[in-house]
C-alpha positions as CSV (number, residue, x, y, z in Angstrom):
1,X,61.3,-21.7,-26.9
2,X,62.1,-23.7,-23.8
3,X,65.5,-23.4,-22.2
4,X,67.6,-26.5,-22.5
5,X,69.5,-27.9,-19.4
6,X,73.2,-28.1,-19.6
7,X,75.1,-31.1,-18.2
8,X,75.8,-31.1,-14.5
9,X,79.2,-32.6,-15.0
10,X,80.5,-29.9,-17.4
11,X,80.3,-27.3,-14.7
12,X,82.9,-29.1,-12.6
13,X,80.8,-31.3,-10.4
14,X,83.0,-34.4,-11.0
15,X,86.7,-34.5,-9.8
16,X,87.6,-38.0,-11.3
17,X,87.3,-36.9,-14.9
18,X,89.2,-33.7,-15.6
19,X,88.8,-33.8,-19.3
20,X,86.4,-31.3,-20.8
21,X,83.5,-33.0,-22.4
22,X,83.2,-32.6,-26.1
23,X,79.9,-34.4,-26.6
24,X,76.7,-32.5,-26.5
25,X,74.2,-33.0,-23.7
26,X,71.6,-34.5,-26.2
27,X,74.1,-37.4,-27.1
28,X,74.7,-38.1,-23.5
29,X,71.0,-38.4,-22.4
30,X,69.9,-40.6,-25.2
31,X,72.0,-43.8,-25.4
32,X,70.0,-45.1,-28.3
33,X,70.8,-43.2,-31.4
34,X,67.8,-44.1,-33.7
35,X,65.0,-43.0,-31.3
36,X,63.2,-39.8,-32.4
37,X,61.0,-37.9,-30.0
38,X,58.5,-35.2,-30.8
39,X,59.5,-31.7,-29.7
40,X,58.0,-30.6,-26.4
41,X,54.9,-28.5,-26.7
42,X,53.9,-25.8,-24.2
43,X,50.5,-26.5,-22.5
44,X,48.9,-23.3,-21.4
45,X,46.3,-23.4,-18.7
46,X,43.3,-21.2,-19.5
47,X,42.4,-18.5,-16.9
48,X,38.9,-18.7,-15.3
49,X,38.2,-15.1,-16.3
50,X,38.4,-16.1,-19.9
51,X,35.1,-15.6,-21.7
52,X,34.9,-19.3,-22.8
53,X,35.4,-20.4,-19.3
54,X,32.8,-17.9,-17.9
55,X,30.1,-19.0,-20.4
56,X,27.6,-21.4,-18.8
57,X,26.5,-24.3,-20.8
58,X,22.8,-24.2,-21.2
59,X,21.1,-27.4,-20.0
60,X,18.4,-28.9,-22.2
61,X,14.9,-28.6,-20.8
62,X,12.5,-31.5,-21.7
63,X,8.8,-30.8,-22.2
64,X,6.1,-32.8,-20.5
65,X,5.2,-34.5,-23.8
66,X,8.8,-35.8,-24.2
67,X,9.1,-37.0,-20.6
68,X,5.7,-38.8,-20.8
69,X,4.8,-37.9,-17.3
70,X,1.3,-38.9,-15.9
71,X,-1.0,-36.0,-15.5
72,X,-1.8,-35.2,-11.9
73,X,-5.2,-34.1,-10.5
74,X,-5.1,-30.4,-10.8
75,X,-7.9,-27.9,-10.5
76,X,-7.9,-25.8,-13.6
77,X,-11.0,-23.9,-14.7
78,X,-12.5,-25.0,-18.1
79,X,-11.2,-23.0,-21.0
80,X,-8.1,-21.8,-19.0
81,X,-4.8,-23.1,-20.3
82,X,-1.7,-21.6,-18.7
83,X,1.1,-21.4,-21.3
84,X,4.6,-21.9,-19.9
85,X,6.9,-18.9,-19.5
86,X,4.3,-16.3,-19.0
87,X,3.9,-14.1,-16.0
88,X,1.3,-14.7,-13.3
89,X,-1.7,-12.3,-13.4
90,X,-2.1,-12.5,-17.1
91,X,-5.4,-13.5,-18.7
92,X,-5.1,-16.9,-20.3
93,X,-8.7,-17.1,-21.7
94,X,-8.6,-17.5,-25.5
95,X,-12.3,-16.7,-25.8
96,X,-12.7,-12.9,-26.0
97,X,-16.5,-13.1,-26.0
98,X,-16.5,-15.2,-22.8
99,X,-14.2,-12.8,-21.2
100,X,-16.2,-9.8,-22.2
101,X,-19.4,-11.4,-20.8
102,X,-17.7,-12.1,-17.5
103,X,-16.5,-8.5,-17.4
104,X,-19.9,-7.2,-18.2
105,X,-21.5,-9.3,-15.4
106,X,-18.8,-8.1,-12.9
107,X,-19.3,-4.5,-14.0
108,X,-23.1,-4.8,-13.7
109,X,-22.7,-6.1,-10.2
110,X,-20.4,-3.3,-9.2
111,X,-22.8,-0.7,-10.7
112,X,-25.7,-2.3,-8.9
113,X,-23.7,-2.0,-5.6
114,X,-22.9,1.6,-6.4
115,X,-26.5,2.3,-7.3
116,X,-27.7,0.7,-4.0
117,X,-25.1,2.8,-2.1
118,X,-26.4,5.9,-3.9
119,X,-30.0,4.8,-3.0
120,X,-29.1,4.4,0.6
121,X,-27.3,7.8,0.6
122,X,-30.5,9.4,-0.9
123,X,-32.7,7.8,1.7
124,X,-30.4,8.9,4.5
125,X,-30.4,12.4,3.1
126,X,-34.2,12.4,3.0
127,X,-34.4,11.1,6.6
128,X,-32.0,13.9,7.7
129,X,-34.0,16.5,5.9
130,X,-37.2,15.2,7.6
131,X,-35.6,15.3,11.0
132,X,-34.4,18.9,10.4
133,X,-37.8,20.0,9.4
134,X,-39.2,18.4,12.5
135,X,-36.7,20.1,14.6
136,X,-37.5,23.5,13.0
137,X,-41.3,22.9,13.5
138,X,-40.6,22.2,17.3
139,X,-38.5,25.3,17.6
140,X,-41.2,27.3,15.9
141,X,-43.8,25.9,18.3
142,X,-41.7,26.6,21.3
143,X,-41.2,30.2,20.0
144,X,-44.9,30.7,19.4
145,X,-45.8,29.3,22.9
146,X,-43.2,31.7,24.4
147,X,-44.5,34.6,22.4
148,X,-48.1,33.7,23.6
149,X,-46.9,33.5,27.2
150,X,-45.2,36.9,26.9
151,X,-48.2,38.4,25.3
152,X,-50.5,37.0,28.1
153,X,-48.2,38.3,30.8
154,X,-48.1,41.8,29.1
155,X,-51.9,41.8,28.9
156,X,-52.2,40.9,32.5
157,X,-49.8,43.7,33.5
158,X,-51.7,46.2,31.3
159,X,-54.9,45.1,33.0
160,X,-53.4,45.5,36.5
161,X,-51.9,48.9,35.6
162,X,-55.1,50.1,34.2
163,X,-57.0,49.0,37.3
164,X,-54.3,50.6,39.5
165,X,-54.5,53.9,37.6
166,X,-58.3,53.9,38.1
167,X,-57.9,53.4,41.8
168,X,-55.0,56.0,41.9
169,X,-57.1,58.5,40.1
170,X,-59.7,58.2,43.0
171,X,-56.9,58.5,45.7
172,X,-54.9,61.5,44.7
173,X,-51.4,62.8,45.5
174,X,-51.1,61.6,49.2
175,X,-51.1,58.0,48.1
176,X,-48.4,58.7,45.6
177,X,-46.1,59.9,48.4
178,X,-47.0,56.9,50.5
179,X,-45.9,54.6,47.6
180,X,-42.7,56.4,47.2
181,X,-41.9,56.1,50.9
182,X,-42.9,52.5,50.8
183,X,-40.5,51.8,48.1
184,X,-37.8,53.5,50.0
185,X,-38.6,51.5,53.1
186,X,-38.5,48.2,51.1
187,X,-34.8,48.6,50.4
188,X,-32.8,45.5,51.2
189,X,-29.8,45.6,53.3
190,X,-27.1,43.0,53.6
191,X,-25.1,42.6,56.7
192,X,-22.0,40.5,57.1
193,X,-21.5,38.9,60.5
């Protein structure tokens, strides 16, 4: 209940009238006796944190049909209708068979590419194998030529040694001593200046 104000005069504000007032404050304020006023009501202001104040009012969204907007020139593939409210990247094709045929075609292309890659890899492997074999054949040829050269050199040495032994058999021990002295005489000496 609201507090009522007392009269300002009753508290000793006026010095002319020293009589205490016997009338109530309500009778003094209203000079007309028959006027009835409604009792004062308390008006409470609602806080912003109250759930009713926080709740956002949802605005109505109109569909394109209700708005009667003219359709613009848009590029949309045949058979594809994008429903509103769905995420991007979803398949919107209603025809499952069509989608499966497209998938099969794409898969066949990919398999063809994979097969072609495998064929290329096989061909490259065959080429590498052929090159390896050629390199091995060349190395074998080089080894055989080297062995032949070694064998021919050995043969020549044997022939020379046999001819020397025959000639040495004719000339006996004195020639042996000469060859040993010659070998000693052929020593190389190095001098530093």
